[in-house]
Every structure is written in C-alpha cells, then in structure tokens.
C-alpha positions in Angstrom: -15.6 53.4 9.5 -13.8 50.0 9.5 -10.5 49.5 11.3 -9.0 48.4 8.0 -9.7 51.8 6.4 -7.4 53.8 8.7 -4.5 54.2 6.3 -3.5 57.6 7.8 -2.4 55.9 11.0 -0.1 53.4 9.3 3.4 54.4 8.4 4.4 53.7 4.8 7.6 51.7 4.7 10.3 52.6 2.2 11.4 49.9 -0.1 14.8 51.6 -0.9 17.8 49.4 -1.4 19.4 50.9 1.8 16.6 49.8 4.1 17.2 47.0 6.5 14.8 44.7 4.6 12.5 44.0 7.5 10.2 45.7 9.8 9.4 45.1 13.4 5.9 43.6 13.8 4.3 43.7 17.2 2.6 40.7 18.7 -0.4 42.8 19.4 -0.8 43.6 15.7 -0.4 39.9 14.8 -2.9 38.9 17.5 -5.5 41.5 16.2 -5.0 40.4 12.6 -5.3 36.7 13.3 -8.4 37.3 15.4 -10.0 39.4 12.6 -9.2 36.6 10.1 -10.6 33.9 12.4 -13.8 36.0 12.9 -14.2 36.4 9.2 -13.6 32.7 8.6 -16.4 31.9 11.0 -18.9 33.8 8.8 -17.8 32.2 5.5 -19.6 29.5 3.6 -16.9 28.7 1.1 -14.4 26.1 2.4 -11.9 27.2 -0.3 -11.8 30.8 0.9 -11.7 29.7 4.6 -8.8 27.4 3.8 -6.9 30.3 2.1 -7.6 32.6 5.0 -6.5 29.9 7.5 -3.2 29.6 5.7 -2.8 33.4 5.7 -3.5 33.5 9.5 -0.8 30.8 10.0 1.7 32.8 8.0 0.9 36.0 9.9 1.1 34.2 13.2 4.5 32.8 12.3 5.9 36.3 11.7 6.1 36.9 15.4 5.7 33.6 17.1 7.7 31.0 15.1 11.0 32.3 16.4 9.9 32.5 20.0 8.4 29.0 19.8 11.6 27.6 18.3 13.7 29.2 21.0 11.4 28.0 23.8 11.4 24.4 22.4 15.3 24.4 22.2 15.6 25.4 25.9 
C-alpha cells in the first residue's frame, strides 16, 4: 500500500467559518512531500509535468521555510 493512500491517519480539517483559517504544517511533512515530488520528477520524461511538479514543490517548501528564511536574512 502506498504512503499516499493512508487517509485514515490524516485528520480532516473543518472549513467552518469559525476556524482559524490555517493549519500547522510540520517541517517533517514538508520535507517528505518535497522529497517524494523530487523522486517522482527524476522518473518523468515530460518536461512540462516536471516543471509543474517543481513549482508545486517550491510552493510546498515555502509553506514552512519562507518565513524562517526571511527572519534569518533580516537578522
């Protein structure tokens, strides 16, 4: 069974109006996701698909690391 098929383990977030509007995303989860995308990109022949996945990996990476990089550059 693929690690992407384990839906039971993932909590479903409420989209109610009273929610905070964001979720806490761990750096471990981001690292695993980016690594999985990079591994997938290495097996692709299509440059178009690889480019889209590369952009997705950058967006996912920035969910956790963009704020910490900006803070460390400001110091």
